[in-house]
C-alpha positions in Angstrom: 30.6 222.9 -200.4 34.3 222.1 -199.9 36.1 219.7 -202.2 38.7 217.6 -200.5 40.8 214.6 -201.6 43.2 212.5 -199.6 46.5 211.0 -200.4 48.0 208.4 -198.0 51.7 207.8 -198.3 52.5 204.1 -197.6 55.4 203.2 -199.9 58.2 203.2 -197.3 60.3 200.1 -196.8 60.8 200.5 -193.1 64.3 199.1 -193.0 64.8 199.9 -189.3 61.9 197.6 -188.5 64.1 194.7 -189.5 61.1 192.8 -190.9 60.0 191.0 -194.1 56.5 192.4 -193.6 55.8 195.9 -195.0 55.9 198.5 -192.2 52.4 199.7 -192.6 51.0 196.1 -192.0 52.5 195.7 -188.6 49.6 195.3 -186.1 48.6 197.9 -183.5 45.9 196.7 -181.1 44.4 194.2 -183.5 44.6 196.0 -186.8 47.3 197.0 -189.4 49.0 200.4 -188.9 47.6 201.7 -192.2 44.0 201.3 -191.0 44.4 204.3 -188.7 45.3 206.5 -191.6 42.3 205.2 -193.6 40.1 206.1 -190.6 41.4 209.6 -190.6 40.6 210.0 -194.3 37.1 208.6 -193.8 36.5 210.9 -190.8 37.4 213.8 -193.1 34.6 212.8 -195.5 36.9 211.4 -198.2 35.2 208.4 -199.8 37.9 207.4 -202.3 41.4 207.9 -200.8 44.5 207.5 -202.9 47.1 205.1 -201.4 50.6 205.4 -202.7 52.3 202.0 -202.4 55.8 200.8 -203.0 57.5 198.1 -201.0 55.3 195.1 -200.4 52.4 196.5 -202.5 51.0 193.1 -203.3 50.7 192.4 -199.5 49.2 195.8 -198.7 46.5 195.9 -201.5 44.3 193.2 -199.9 44.1 195.2 -196.7 42.7 198.3 -198.5 39.0 199.1 -198.8 37.4 198.5 -202.2 36.8 202.2 -202.8 40.5 203.1 -202.3 42.6 203.9 -205.3 46.1 202.3 -205.2 49.0 203.8 -207.2 52.5 202.5 -207.3 55.6 204.6 -206.7 58.0 202.7 -208.8 61.4 204.4 -208.0 60.6 205.5 -204.4 62.6 208.7 -204.6 61.1 210.4 -201.5 57.8 211.8 -200.2 57.7 214.4 -202.9 58.0 211.8 -205.6 55.3 209.7 -203.9 52.8 212.6 -204.2 53.8 213.1 -207.9 53.0 209.4 -208.4 49.4 210.2 -207.2 49.1 213.3 -209.6 47.2 211.4 -212.3 44.8 210.0 -209.7 44.2 213.4 -208.3 43.2 214.8 -211.7 42.7 218.5 -212.3 40.7 219.2 -209.1 40.5 222.8 -207.9 39.9 221.8 -204.3 42.3 220.9 -201.5 44.4 217.8 -200.9 44.8 216.2 -197.5 48.2 214.3 -197.3 48.5 211.7 -194.6 51.3 209.2 -193.6 50.5 205.6 -193.0 53.2 205.4 -190.3 51.7 208.1 -188.0 48.8 206.1 -186.4 48.6 208.2 -183.2 46.9 211.2 -184.8 43.4 211.8 -183.4 40.4 212.4 -185.7 39.7 215.6 -183.9 43.2 216.9 -184.6 42.9 216.3 -188.3 39.4 217.7 -188.5 40.6 220.8 -186.7 43.4 221.2 -189.3 40.9 220.8 -192.2 38.4 223.2 -190.7 41.0 225.9 -190.0 42.4 225.6 -193.5 39.0 226.2 -195.2 37.9 228.8 -192.7 41.1 230.9 -193.0 41.3 230.4 -196.8 44.9 229.2 -196.4 47.1 228.0 -199.2 48.7 225.3 -197.1 48.1 224.2 -193.5 50.6 222.3 -191.4 50.5 220.2 -188.2 53.4 221.0 -185.8 54.4 220.0 -182.3 57.1 221.1 -179.7 59.3 218.2 -178.6 61.9 218.1 -175.9 63.9 215.8 -178.1 63.2 216.6 -181.8 65.7 214.1 -183.2 64.6 212.5 -186.4 62.0 215.1 -187.3 62.0 218.0 -189.8 62.3 221.4 -188.1 59.9 224.3 -188.7 61.7 227.5 -189.9 60.3 230.9 -189.1 61.4 234.5 -189.8 61.7 237.3 -187.3 58.0 237.9 -187.6 57.2 234.3 -186.6 55.9 233.4 -190.0 56.7 230.0 -191.4 59.3 230.2 -194.2 60.1 226.5 -194.7 60.8 223.0 -193.3 64.3 221.5 -193.1 64.8 217.8 -192.8 67.3 216.7 -190.1 69.7 215.3 -192.7 69.9 218.7 -194.4 69.8 220.8 -191.2 72.8 222.7 -189.7 73.6 222.8 -186.0 71.4 225.9 -185.3 68.5 224.4 -187.2 68.8 221.1 -185.3 68.4 223.0 -182.0 64.8 224.0 -183.1 62.2 222.1 -181.1 59.2 222.8 -183.2 58.8 219.9 -185.6 56.7 219.0 -188.6 54.3 216.2 -187.7 53.8 215.4 -191.4 50.1 215.7 -192.4 49.1 218.8 -194.3 46.3 220.3 -196.3 47.2 222.2 -199.5 45.2 223.7 -202.3 45.5 221.4 -205.3 46.8 223.9 -207.9 49.4 225.3 -205.4 50.5 221.7 -204.6 51.0 220.7 -208.2 52.8 224.0 -209.0 55.2 223.7 -206.0 55.9 220.0 -206.7 57.2 221.0 -210.2 59.8 223.3 -208.5 61.1 220.7 -206.0 64.6 219.4 -206.7 66.4 216.3 -205.2 68.1 216.9 -201.8 71.9 217.1 -201.6 72.2 214.6 -198.8 69.9 211.8 -200.0 69.1 212.8 -203.6 65.3 212.5 -202.8 62.4 214.8 -203.4 61.1 216.0 -200.1 57.4 217.0 -199.9 58.3 219.5 -197.2 60.3 221.5 -199.7 57.1 222.8 -201.2 56.6 225.0 -198.1 59.7 227.2 -198.9 58.6 227.6 -202.5 55.1 228.6 -201.5 56.3 231.0 -198.8 58.2 233.0 -201.4 55.2 233.6 -203.5 53.0 236.6 -203.0 49.5 236.0 -201.6 50.5 232.7 -200.0 49.0 232.0 -196.6 50.6 229.3 -194.5 48.5 228.1 -191.6 49.9 226.2 -188.6 48.0 224.1 -186.1 49.5 222.2 -183.1 48.6 218.7 -182.2 46.4 218.2 -179.1 48.9 215.8 -177.5 52.7 215.4 -178.0 52.2 211.7 -178.5 50.3 212.3 -181.7 53.6 213.4 -183.4 55.1 210.0 -182.9 56.0 208.3 -186.2 56.8 204.6 -186.5 60.2 203.7 -187.8 61.5 201.0 -185.4 60.2 198.3 -183.1 60.7 200.5 -180.1 58.5 203.2 -181.6 55.9 200.6 -182.5 55.8 199.4 -178.9 55.3 203.0 -177.7 52.4 203.5 -180.2 50.7 200.3 -179.0 50.9 201.5 -175.5 49.4 204.9 -176.3 46.5 203.5 -178.3 45.8 200.7 -175.8 45.5 203.3 -173.0 43.1 205.3 -175.2 40.9 202.2 -175.6 41.0 201.6 -171.9 40.0 205.2 -171.1 37.1 205.0 -173.6 35.6 201.9 -171.9 36.1 203.4 -168.4 34.2 206.5 -169.6 31.4 204.3 -171.0 30.7 202.6 -167.6 33.0 199.5 -167.6 34.9 198.6 -164.5 38.5 197.6 -165.2 40.2 196.6 -162.0 43.8 196.8 -163.2 44.1 198.8 -166.5 47.9 198.1 -166.7 47.4 194.3 -166.9 44.2 194.4 -169.1 44.6 194.3 -172.9 41.7 195.3 -175.1 42.1 195.6 -178.8 40.4 198.0 -181.2 36.8 197.4 -182.1 35.6 195.7 -178.9 32.2 196.6 -177.5 31.5 196.2 -173.7 28.2 196.8 -171.9 27.8 198.9 -168.8 28.5 197.5 -165.4 30.7 194.8 -166.8 33.8 194.0 -164.7 37.1 193.1 -166.2 39.5 191.5 -163.8 43.3 191.5 -164.1 45.2 189.8 -166.9 42.3 189.7 -169.2 42.9 189.8 -173.0 40.1 190.8 -175.3 40.9 190.8 -179.0 39.3 192.7 -181.8 35.8 191.6 -182.9 34.5 190.8 -179.5 31.1 191.9 -178.1 30.3 191.7 -174.4 26.9 192.4 -172.9 25.9 194.2 -169.7 26.8 193.1 -166.1 29.2 190.4 -167.1 32.3 189.4 -165.1 35.4 188.5 -167.1 38.6 187.1 -165.8 41.1 187.0 -164.2 43.4 185.3 -166.8 40.7 185.0 -169.5 41.2 185.3 -173.2 38.3 186.3 -175.6 39.3 186.0 -179.2 37.7 187.3 -182.4 34.2 186.3 -183.1 33.0 186.0 -179.5 29.7 187.5 -178.5 28.5 187.3 -174.8 25.0 188.0 -173.6 24.1 189.7 -170.4 25.3 188.6 -166.9 27.7 186.0 -168.3 30.6 184.9 -166.1 33.9 183.9 -167.7 36.4 182.9 -165.1 40.1 182.1 -164.8 42.0 180.4 -167.6 39.1 180.3 -170.0 39.6 180.8 -173.7 36.7 181.5 -176.2 36.9 181.9 -179.9 34.1 182.3 -182.5 31.6 181.4 -179.8 28.2 182.9 -178.9 27.2 182.7 -175.3 23.7 183.3 -174.0 22.7 185.3 -171.0 23.4 184.0 -167.4 25.7 181.3 -168.6 28.7 180.4 -166.3 32.1 179.4 -167.6 34.1 179.7 -164.5 37.3 177.6 -164.8 39.9 176.2 -167.2 37.8 175.8 -170.3 38.2 176.1 -174.1 35.2 176.7 -176.3 35.8 177.2 -180.0 33.1 177.5 -182.8 30.3 176.9 -180.3 26.8 178.2 -179.7 25.9 178.2 -176.0 22.4 179.1 -175.1 21.3 181.0 -172.0 21.5 179.5 -168.5 24.1 176.9 -169.2 26.7 175.8 -166.6 30.1 174.8 -168.1 32.1 172.7 -165.7 35.8 173.1 -165.2 38.1 171.5 -167.8 35.4 171.4 -170.6 36.9 171.4 -174.1 35.3 171.5 -177.5 37.4 169.6 -180.0 36.4 171.8 -182.9 39.2 171.0 -185.4 39.6 167.6 -187.1 42.8 168.5 -188.9 41.1 169.8 -192.0 37.9 171.7 -191.0 36.4 173.3 -188.0 33.0 172.2 -186.8 30.4 173.6 -184.5 29.2 172.6 -181.0 25.7 173.5 -179.9 24.7 173.5 -176.2 21.0 174.0 -175.5 19.3 176.2 -172.9 19.9 175.2 -169.3 22.2 172.3 -170.0 24.7 171.2 -167.4 28.2 170.2 -168.7 30.1 168.2 -166.2 33.8 168.7 -165.3 36.3 167.5 -167.9 33.7 166.9 -170.6 35.1 166.7 -174.1 32.7 167.6 -176.9 34.0 166.4 -180.3 32.3 168.6 -182.9 30.0 168.5 -184.7 27.8 167.6 -181.8 24.6 169.0 -180.1 23.6 168.9 -176.4 19.9 169.4 -176.0 18.1 171.8 -173.6 18.3 170.8 -170.0 20.7 167.9 -170.8 23.5 166.7 -168.4 26.9 165.3 -169.2 28.7 163.4 -166.4 32.1 164.3 -165.3 34.8 163.0 -167.6 32.4 162.3 -170.4 33.5 162.2 -174.0 30.8 163.1 -176.6 31.9 161.7 -179.9 30.9 163.6 -183.1 27.4 163.3 -184.4 26.2 161.5 -181.2 23.9 164.2 -180.0 22.4 164.3 -176.5 18.6 164.7 -176.5 16.8 167.4 -174.5 16.9 166.5 -170.7 19.1 163.5 -171.5 21.9 162.3 -169.2 25.0 160.8 -170.7 28.2 159.5 -168.9 31.3 157.6 -169.8 33.9 157.3 -172.6 32.4 157.3 -175.1 29.3 159.0 -173.5 26.2 156.8 -173.4 22.7 157.4 -171.9 22.6 156.7 -168.2 20.5 153.7 -167.0 18.1 155.3 -164.5 17.2 151.8 -163.0 20.8 151.4 -161.7 21.4 152.5 -158.1 22.7 156.1 -157.6 26.4 156.3 -158.2 26.5 153.0 -160.2 28.0 153.1 -163.7 25.7 153.0 -166.6 24.7 149.5 -167.6 25.8 148.5 -171.1 23.0 148.0 -173.6 21.9 144.3 -173.8 22.0 142.6 -177.1 18.7 141.3 -178.3 18.4 137.5 -177.7 17.3 135.2 -180.6 14.1 133.2 -180.0 14.6 129.6 -178.8 15.0 126.9 -181.4 12.1 124.4 -181.4 11.7 120.8 -182.6 9.2 119.7 -185.1 6.8 118.7 -182.3 6.9 122.2 -180.9 9.1 121.5 -177.9 12.1 123.7 -177.2 15.3 122.0 -178.2 17.7 121.3 -175.4 20.8 123.3 -175.5 23.9 121.2 -176.2 26.1 120.8 -173.1 29.0 123.0 -173.2 32.3 121.2 -173.7 34.5 121.6 -170.7 37.9 123.1 -171.1 40.9 121.2 -169.7 41.0 123.6 -166.8 37.3 123.0 -166.0 37.8 119.2 -166.3 40.6 119.3 -163.7 38.4 121.3 -161.3 36.8 118.9 -158.6 33.1 118.9 -158.0 31.5 120.3 -154.9 30.8 116.8 -153.5 34.3 115.7 -154.1 35.6 118.8 -152.3 33.5 118.0 -149.3 34.8 114.4 -149.1 38.3 115.6 -149.4 37.7 118.0 -146.5 36.3 115.3 -144.2 39.2 112.9 -144.9 41.7 115.7 -144.1 40.0 116.3 -140.8 40.1 112.6 -139.8 43.7 112.0 -140.7 45.0 115.2 -139.3 47.8 114.4 -136.7 47.4 116.2 -133.4 50.5 118.0 -132.1 52.3 116.2 -129.3 52.4 117.8 -125.8 55.6 118.2 -124.0 56.7 115.2 -121.8 56.6 117.2 -118.6 53.0 118.2 -119.2 52.1 114.5 -119.8 53.8 113.1 -116.6 54.3 116.0 -114.1 54.6 113.6 -111.0 57.3 111.5 -112.6 59.4 114.6 -113.4 59.2 115.7 -109.7 60.3 112.3 -108.5 63.5 112.5 -110.6 64.4 115.8 -108.9 
């Protein structure tokens, strides 16, 4: 049984990133960069990886698994010094040590496993990963003798013009027998250019010893050799990993109409025959069932779980929400911290007001409910099975809707079914007090209401009729023209 330990170097400051955040915590498709190196160690069967930290160690530690051993490189004098810092944690093991770099997230598991298998199978002293690049700038070059055997690795800062012309580069990860590693590290001296201890210098020391066998394996894809030292390289790495995620879902039976405009993070599960339309964003921690249709312009954030045959349409955002099968959320909607049971219709413009400024609260929508357009649900609130909310309703918190209930208005109130169709809900009538009675049992007459000055000035109906008759009698009739009254007299004058 092979004995393998893993050391992950994560102490670099990453000055070219121009960031206050440690380089290894920059996100790639929904997870920190260092998580990819931790995955490689786990895939190799290492249960307790040793993580060498330096810059921003207090920020990186919370991102590590509980079983990981963190050690601090106090002076940060190069990669060789980083492995020396892990020497105590490695102990006196007689097995092999896998050394990984936290800033090379594009390495595939199959590549690292192939490196490990070839190391143990060939009984090598040390095994390297190499690649051939058209532009090897920034990488250490592999040095070989006339027989093609590896004699060392020279870093670019230490290389001469002839060595810089070499296109075979050192990717970084290696497997080395533990006793040989510790012996070679004791021989490494600081470099002339940067006064650092380079881990790669152990290759030249081991190559000069008799009986040493140096094994070389090439990466499966050139992109795997990409290290992250700048924002531009980070963007390239995000693009490569995102395309790998897309390819995996396509292979698993998901239709992605436009892979270039669809963004899917790491750790997303999607059922077969689901269709993703353009400009859909699915963040890490999302689960989608079979035969769903998502998008276009939809965003599913962490904590979303969709059942089967769910439709999520354009300009819909979901976060920490569980949606039952055959539910439709087709237009311009935000649901946060919600539980939506199966067969629900969510109208356009629906919003759950889940945050009160201090805490986030849950909204529960029952099976078969119909949520009208522009409904606002102020959490915490529950809508019962088969219930209906009218368009523009505002459900205030803790005012739940019973099963098969119908509410409308602002704030939403139960609809009066006696009112004609289309009429607004009648406000609830206040209970009337019983009539006051006299001692003999008769009902007391209500006191006459005192007239206001405006009411006193208003004439009675009889007075208004009298005033109308008087006006008709006294109205003066308009006079007719004189020619019309005496037509003959006017002709005589002519």
